[in-house]
C-alpha positions as CSV (number, residue, x, y, z in Angstrom):
1,X,26.9,20.3,-56.0
2,X,23.9,22.0,-57.7
3,X,21.6,19.2,-57.6
4,X,22.6,18.1,-54.3
5,X,21.3,21.7,-53.2
6,X,18.1,21.5,-55.2
7,X,17.4,18.5,-53.8
8,X,17.5,19.3,-50.2
9,X,15.9,22.4,-50.9
10,X,12.9,20.1,-52.3
11,X,13.0,18.3,-49.3
12,X,12.1,21.0,-47.0
13,X,8.5,21.3,-48.6
14,X,5.9,18.8,-47.9
15,X,5.6,17.5,-51.2
16,X,9.3,17.2,-51.5
17,X,9.5,14.6,-48.5
18,X,6.0,13.0,-49.7
19,X,8.1,12.3,-53.2
20,X,11.1,11.2,-51.2
21,X,8.8,8.9,-48.9
22,X,7.6,7.4,-52.7
23,X,10.5,6.9,-54.0
24,X,12.2,4.9,-51.0
25,X,9.0,2.9,-50.7
26,X,9.6,1.8,-54.4
27,X,13.0,1.2,-54.2
28,X,12.4,-1.4,-51.1
29,X,9.4,-3.0,-53.0
30,X,11.5,-3.5,-56.3
31,X,14.7,-4.6,-53.9
32,X,12.5,-6.9,-52.0
33,X,10.6,-8.6,-55.6
34,X,14.3,-9.0,-56.9
35,X,15.6,-11.1,-54.1
36,X,12.6,-13.0,-53.4
37,X,12.9,-16.6,-53.9
38,X,10.6,-18.2,-56.7
39,X,8.2,-21.3,-56.3
40,X,9.3,-22.6,-59.6
41,X,13.2,-22.1,-58.8
42,X,15.3,-25.3,-58.2
43,X,16.7,-25.5,-55.1
């Protein structure tokens, strides 16, 4: 529970919001990369 409270306190600062945006973007591109079809895959 303490970790969640620390996280919400961090998000109140501009650097926390930027960090959250970077983490979300990295997760999005990772998922997109993992599930992308590879050109050499057999169909």
